[in-house]
Backbone as a printed PyTorch tensor [residue, N CA C, xyz], in Angstrom:
tensor([[[ 13.6660,  11.1020,   1.8930],
         [ 13.7850,   9.7750,   1.8100],
         [ 12.7450,   9.0340,   2.4590]],

        [[ 11.6020,   9.3720,   3.2390],
         [ 10.4570,   8.6650,   3.2510],
         [  9.3550,   8.6900,   1.9790]],

        [[  9.6480,  10.2190,   1.2150],
         [  8.8750,   9.8940,   0.2500],
         [  9.2690,   8.7900,  -0.7880]],

        [[ 10.5480,   8.6510,  -1.0670],
         [ 11.0510,   7.6570,  -2.0300],
         [ 10.7450,   6.1810,  -1.5140]],

        [[ 10.4760,   6.0970,  -0.2340],
         [ 10.2900,   4.7290,   0.7210],
         [  8.7990,   4.2720,  -0.1530]],

        [[  7.9720,   5.5150,   0.3250],
         [  6.4430,   5.4950,  -0.3790],
         [  6.2790,   4.9410,  -1.7330]],

        [[  7.0490,   5.9410,  -2.6160],
         [  6.8950,   5.5650,  -4.2020],
         [  7.4540,   4.4810,  -4.4590]],

        [[  8.6250,   3.9770,  -3.8060],
         [  8.9390,   2.7140,  -4.4180],
         [  7.7300,   1.5000,  -3.9740]],

        [[  7.4080,   1.6500,  -2.5730],
         [  6.3730,   0.6520,  -2.4540],
         [  5.4540,   0.6370,  -2.9210]],

        [[  4.9230,   1.9420,  -3.5370],
         [  3.6100,   1.8210,  -4.2880],
         [  3.7710,   0.8950,  -5.5740]],

        [[  5.2120,   1.3640,  -6.2460],
         [  5.5400,   0.7100,  -7.2970],
         [  5.4340,  -0.8200,  -7.2860]],

        [[  5.4030,  -1.4150,  -6.2720],
         [  5.1370,  -2.8450,  -5.9310],
         [  3.7760,  -3.3680,  -6.3350]],

        [[  2.7390,  -2.5180,  -5.7320],
         [  1.5950,  -2.4930,  -5.7500],
         [  0.9660,  -3.3420,  -6.8820]],

        [[ -0.1420,  -4.0770,  -6.4470],
         [ -0.4630,  -5.2340,  -7.2660],
         [ -2.4300,  -5.1000,  -7.1960]],

        [[ -2.8870,  -4.9230,  -8.1730],
         [ -4.4760,  -4.5440,  -8.3100],
         [ -5.4260,  -5.7060,  -8.8570]],

        [[ -6.1420,  -6.0320,  -8.0930],
         [ -7.1430,  -6.7470,  -8.6780],
         [ -8.6900,  -6.5510,  -9.0340]],

        [[ -9.4070,  -6.9910, -10.0020],
         [-10.4750,  -6.2700, -10.3690],
         [-11.4660,  -7.7980,  -9.6960]],

        [[-12.5480,  -6.7030,  -8.8490],
         [-13.3780,  -7.8140,  -8.1200],
         [-14.5020,  -8.2970,  -8.8300]],

        [[-15.3640,  -9.0590,  -8.8060],
         [-16.2690,  -9.5790,  -9.3370],
         [-17.5470,  -8.9170,  -9.2540]],

        [[-18.7880,  -8.9950,  -9.9730],
         [-19.9970,  -8.2520,  -9.9430],
         [-19.9650,  -6.6820,  -9.6740]],

        [[-18.9680,  -6.1630, -10.4100],
         [-18.4630,  -4.7130, -10.4790],
         [-18.3860,  -4.2460,  -9.4110]],

        [[-17.6040,  -4.6260,  -8.3640],
         [-17.4790,  -4.1950,  -7.0750],
         [-16.3300,  -3.3970,  -6.7090]],

        [[-15.5840,  -3.1160,  -7.8650],
         [-14.4280,  -2.4180,  -7.9360],
         [-13.0260,  -3.1890,  -8.1940]],

        [[-11.8240,  -2.4490,  -7.1090],
         [-10.3940,  -3.1040,  -7.2000],
         [-10.2030,  -3.2020,  -5.9330]],

        [[ -9.2070,  -4.2480,  -5.8580],
         [ -8.5630,  -4.1930,  -4.3720],
         [ -6.9520,  -4.2920,  -4.9690]],

        [[ -6.1430,  -3.4480,  -4.0230],
         [ -4.9560,  -3.4290,  -4.2140],
         [ -3.9240,  -3.9450,  -3.0000]],

        [[ -2.8490,  -4.5410,  -3.1750],
         [ -2.1810,  -5.0400,  -1.9920],
         [ -0.4930,  -4.8130,  -2.3800]],

        [[  0.2620,  -4.6160,  -1.5630],
         [  1.6250,  -4.6180,  -1.6500],
         [  2.2380,  -5.7860,  -1.2980]],

        [[  3.0660,  -6.4050,  -2.1710],
         [  3.5740,  -8.0110,  -1.6310],
         [  4.5290,  -8.0450,  -0.5510]],

        [[  4.5480,  -8.4330,   0.7470],
         [  5.1760,  -8.3390,   1.9340],
         [  4.7730,  -7.2800,   2.9220]],

        [[  3.9710,  -6.6460,   2.6270],
         [  3.4060,  -5.5840,   3.3910],
         [  1.7970,  -5.9960,   4.4670]],

        [[  2.0770,  -7.1470,   5.1680],
         [  1.3600,  -7.5390,   5.8570],
         [ -0.1830,  -6.9440,   6.4890]],

        [[ -1.0880,  -7.1930,   6.2320],
         [ -2.4700,  -6.6860,   6.1110],
         [ -2.8420,  -5.3930,   5.7000]],

        [[ -1.9960,  -4.7910,   4.8620],
         [ -2.3380,  -3.6460,   4.4160],
         [ -2.9060,  -3.9090,   3.0200]],

        [[ -3.9150,  -3.3010,   2.5850],
         [ -4.9730,  -3.4380,   1.2340],
         [ -5.6140,  -1.9240,   1.2630]],

        [[ -6.1540,  -1.8140,  -0.1970],
         [ -6.6330,  -0.7470,  -0.3700],
         [ -8.0260,  -1.3910,  -1.1710]],

        [[ -8.7540,  -0.7200,  -1.2830],
         [-10.3060,  -0.7440,  -2.1150],
         [-11.2870,   0.3060,  -2.5210]],

        [[-11.5390,   0.2780,  -3.6930],
         [-12.1540,   1.4010,  -4.0460],
         [-12.7140,   0.8350,  -5.4930]],

        [[-14.1050,   1.7210,  -5.9310],
         [-14.8080,   1.0480,  -7.2040],
         [-14.0760,   1.3200,  -8.7220]],

        [[-13.0480,   2.4900,  -8.4340],
         [-11.7590,   2.7620,  -9.4180],
         [-10.9520,   2.3050,  -9.1810]],

        [[-10.1900,   1.9610,  -9.9720],
         [ -8.5570,   1.5580, -10.2900],
         [ -7.8550,   2.8330,  -9.6320]],

        [[ -8.2380,   4.1440,  -9.8420],
         [ -7.2060,   5.4490,  -9.4780],
         [ -7.9680,   5.6180,  -8.2820]],

        [[ -8.8190,   5.4140,  -7.6390],
         [ -9.2510,   5.8060,  -6.0940],
         [ -8.8410,   4.4050,  -5.2240]],

        [[ -8.6220,   3.2330,  -5.8280],
         [ -8.1970,   1.9060,  -5.4090],
         [ -6.7330,   2.4830,  -4.6860]],

        [[ -5.8900,   2.9200,  -5.5750],
         [ -4.3380,   3.5640,  -5.5420],
         [ -4.4790,   4.4440,  -4.7100]],

        [[ -5.0390,   5.2830,  -4.4270],
         [ -5.3020,   6.4580,  -3.7100],
         [ -5.3360,   5.9810,  -2.2190]],

        [[ -6.6090,   4.9300,  -1.8140],
         [ -6.6860,   4.3030,  -0.9800],
         [ -5.7890,   3.6960,  -0.0880]],

        [[ -5.0000,   2.6640,  -1.1580],
         [ -3.9170,   1.9650,  -0.9070],
         [ -2.9920,   2.9190,  -0.5390]],

        [[ -2.6210,   3.9070,  -1.0840],
         [ -1.3020,   4.7850,  -0.4020],
         [ -1.8910,   5.4000,   0.5010]],

        [[ -3.0550,   5.8680,   1.0300],
         [ -3.2250,   6.2180,   2.5050],
         [ -3.2090,   5.2930,   3.4660]],

        [[ -3.4220,   4.2410,   3.0840],
         [ -3.2110,   3.1300,   4.0270],
         [ -1.6310,   2.7320,   4.2310]],

        [[ -0.7970,   2.8370,   3.2680],
         [  0.5730,   2.5490,   3.2840],
         [  1.2420,   3.3870,   4.3800]],

        [[  0.5600,   4.9170,   4.1360],
         [  0.9730,   6.3400,   4.8740],
         [  0.9000,   5.6370,   6.5450]],

        [[ -0.6160,   5.2560,   6.4790],
         [ -1.0890,   5.4350,   8.0480],
         [ -0.3060,   4.1820,   8.6270]],

        [[ -0.2970,   2.9490,   7.9790],
         [  0.3050,   1.6870,   8.2350],
         [  1.7000,   2.0260,   8.7790]],

        [[  2.6340,   2.5950,   8.3050],
         [  4.0900,   2.8110,   8.3020],
         [  4.1080,   4.0530,   9.4840]],

        [[  3.2800,   5.0430,   9.3220],
         [  3.5190,   5.7670,  10.7470],
         [  3.1540,   4.9150,  11.9890]],

        [[  2.0880,   4.2140,  12.2060],
         [  1.7700,   3.2540,  13.2320],
         [  3.1300,   2.2510,  13.1820]],

        [[  3.6220,   1.5120,  12.5300],
         [  4.6350,   0.5140,  12.6380],
         [  5.8910,   1.5560,  13.3570]],

        [[  6.2380,   2.6600,  12.8400],
         [  7.2980,   3.4600,  13.1420],
         [  7.1550,   3.8010,  14.7150]],

        [[  5.7590,   4.5010,  15.1360],
         [  5.5020,   4.8080,  16.5570],
         [  5.6870,   3.7890,  17.2930]],

        [[  5.1530,   2.3420,  17.2100],
         [  5.4460,   1.3950,  18.0080],
         [  6.8200,   0.7150,  17.6950]],

        [[  7.8290,   1.0030,  17.0180],
         [  9.1250,   0.6090,  16.9670],
         [  8.9150,  -0.7350,  16.5750]],

        [[  8.0960,  -1.0460,  15.5190],
         [  8.2710,  -2.6260,  15.1100],
         [  9.4550,  -2.4660,  13.9740]],

        [[  9.8180,  -3.7000,  14.1350],
         [ 11.3360,  -3.8320,  13.7010],
         [ 10.8760,  -4.6450,  11.9990]],

        [[  9.6700,  -4.9520,  11.7740],
         [  9.3130,  -5.7810,  10.8070],
         [  8.4860,  -5.2530,   9.3400]],

        [[  9.2970,  -3.5610,   9.2800],
         [  9.0830,  -2.9790,   8.0380],
         [ 10.0110,  -3.5860,   6.9850]],

        [[  9.1300,  -3.7670,   5.8260],
         [  9.8320,  -4.4910,   4.7050],
         [ 10.8600,  -3.5570,   4.0490]],

        [[ 11.5540,  -4.1570,   3.5110],
         [ 12.8760,  -3.3970,   2.9530],
         [ 12.7660,  -2.8730,   1.6300]],

        [[ 12.6450,  -1.8090,   1.0300],
         [ 11.9790,  -1.4550,  -0.4180],
         [ 13.3470,  -1.0740,  -1.0750]],

        [[ 13.5270,  -1.4880,  -2.0970],
         [ 15.0500,  -0.4870,  -3.0220],
         [ 14.2250,   0.7150,  -3.4940]],

        [[ 14.9640,   1.7290,  -2.8850],
         [ 14.5030,   3.2190,  -3.9050],
         [ 15.6430,   3.4240,  -4.5070]],

        [[ 15.6340,   4.4100,  -5.3460],
         [ 16.7810,   5.3900,  -6.2280],
         [ 17.2760,   6.0390,  -5.2510]]])
């Protein structure tokens, strides 16, 4: 179930190329404060996924109720 949520959330990710060869930034709409950044798109995706996992664990640990609903299969 958790893996499905993470996979579905990552499917919503949006990536942007930064100027001056600074790499990429990735965000997931609705996930406030969550961002990934790296020189390559693949590394940015990995960074974003790691940030998502840590973000979600912190939200759950603190009992936050503002975790976005994501449609999973």
